[in-house]
C-alpha positions in Angstrom: -22.9 18.9 29.1 -19.4 18.8 27.6 -17.9 21.4 25.4 -17.7 20.3 21.8 -15.3 22.9 20.5 -15.3 24.6 17.1 -15.7 21.9 14.5 -18.1 21.4 11.6 -19.0 17.8 10.6 -22.1 16.5 8.8 -22.8 12.8 8.2 -25.5 11.1 6.2 -26.3 7.6 7.1 -27.4 5.1 4.5 -31.0 3.9 5.3 -31.3 1.4 2.5 -30.3 -1.7 4.5 -32.1 -3.6 7.2 -33.1 -1.9 10.4 -30.2 -3.7 12.3 -27.7 -2.4 9.8 -29.0 1.2 10.1 -28.7 0.9 13.9 -25.1 -0.3 13.7 -24.2 2.5 11.2 -25.9 5.0 13.6 -23.8 3.8 16.5 -20.6 3.9 14.4 -21.4 7.4 13.2 -21.9 8.8 16.6 -19.2 7.1 18.5 -16.5 6.9 15.9 -17.1 9.3 13.0 -18.2 12.1 15.3 -15.5 11.2 17.8 -18.1 11.2 20.6 -16.7 7.9 21.9 -13.3 9.5 22.4 -13.7 11.0 25.9 -10.4 12.9 25.7 -11.5 14.8 22.6 -15.0 15.8 23.6 -15.7 15.5 27.3 -14.6 16.9 30.6 -13.2 14.2 32.8 -16.2 14.2 35.2 -18.6 13.7 32.3 -17.2 10.6 30.6 -19.4 9.2 27.9 -22.5 11.3 28.6 -22.7 13.1 25.2 -22.1 10.1 23.0 -24.5 8.0 25.0 -27.2 10.7 25.0 -26.7 11.3 21.3 -26.9 7.6 20.4 -30.0 7.1 22.6 -31.8 10.2 21.1 -30.8 9.2 17.5 -31.8 5.6 18.1 -35.2 6.5 19.5 -35.9 8.9 16.6 -35.0 6.2 14.0 -37.1 3.6 15.8 -40.0 5.9 15.7 -39.6 6.4 12.0 -39.6 2.6 11.6 -42.6 2.1 13.8 -44.8 5.0 12.6 -43.6 5.8 9.1 -42.2 2.6 7.6 -38.6 3.7 8.2 -36.3 6.7 7.8 -35.6 8.0 4.3 -32.5 9.9 5.5 -30.6 10.4 8.7 -28.2 13.3 9.2 -26.0 14.1 12.2 -24.1 17.4 12.2 -21.8 18.9 14.7 -21.1 22.6 14.7 -19.3 24.6 17.4 -21.1 23.6 20.6 -24.1 21.9 19.0 -25.0 18.4 17.8 -28.0 18.2 15.6 -29.7 14.9 14.7 -32.2 14.9 11.8 -34.4 12.0 10.7 -36.5 12.3 7.5 -39.4 10.0 7.0 -42.3 9.8 4.6 -45.1 10.3 7.1 -46.8 13.7 7.4 -48.0 12.9 11.0 -46.0 14.8 13.7 -44.8 12.9 16.7 -46.3 13.7 20.0 -45.5 12.7 23.6 -48.0 10.1 24.5 -50.5 11.1 27.3 -51.2 8.9 30.3 -54.0 6.3 29.8 -56.7 5.8 32.4 -54.5 3.3 34.3 -51.9 6.1 34.8 -49.5 4.5 32.2 -47.8 6.4 29.5 -47.6 5.1 25.9 -44.2 5.0 24.4 -41.5 6.6 26.4 -39.3 7.5 23.4 -40.2 11.1 23.0 -40.0 11.6 26.7 -36.4 10.5 26.5 -35.8 12.7 23.5 -37.4 15.7 25.3 -35.4 15.1 28.5 -32.0 14.5 26.8 -32.0 17.4 24.4 -32.0 21.1 24.5 -34.7 21.2 21.8 -36.5 18.9 19.4 -39.3 19.4 16.9 -40.5 18.9 13.3 -39.7 20.7 10.1 -41.6 20.4 6.9 -40.4 21.4 3.4 -41.7 21.6 -0.1 -38.8 19.3 -1.1 -39.8 16.6 1.3 -43.1 14.6 1.0 -43.0 13.8 4.7 -41.2 15.5 7.6 -37.9 15.9 9.3 -37.8 15.3 13.1 -34.8 17.0 14.6 -33.1 17.2 18.0 -30.3 19.4 19.3 -27.9 18.8 22.1 -25.8 21.7 23.0 -22.5 21.3 24.9 -21.8 23.8 27.6 
């Protein structure tokens, strides 16, 4: 993984629009606002594009899960601090996401959380008294 350097940035993405608009804003936020599309600023030459692509795929999957299982995200936050990128998606559901087990035909359910699990250093769920649902988070640490 690339080295992110010492920088603190936090973005909140407007979730009030249509799903397609939220996805476009997510892509813009990761590649442009967080400068993860600028290879020279964030990546080693041999790792071109990997962090921005992984971050977008993880964030996109988390947001899609919020739409599919909770009616949509209530807030999306992406923060970058030192060598860590954290993606947080709030939604109104109290149900925690789980990696789907294989069915009797040997097929998995959704593959989304498997991707999140494999592309991040950690992921999980936070609950808070201030939030009626939950926050699903994922962390990607540059090395």
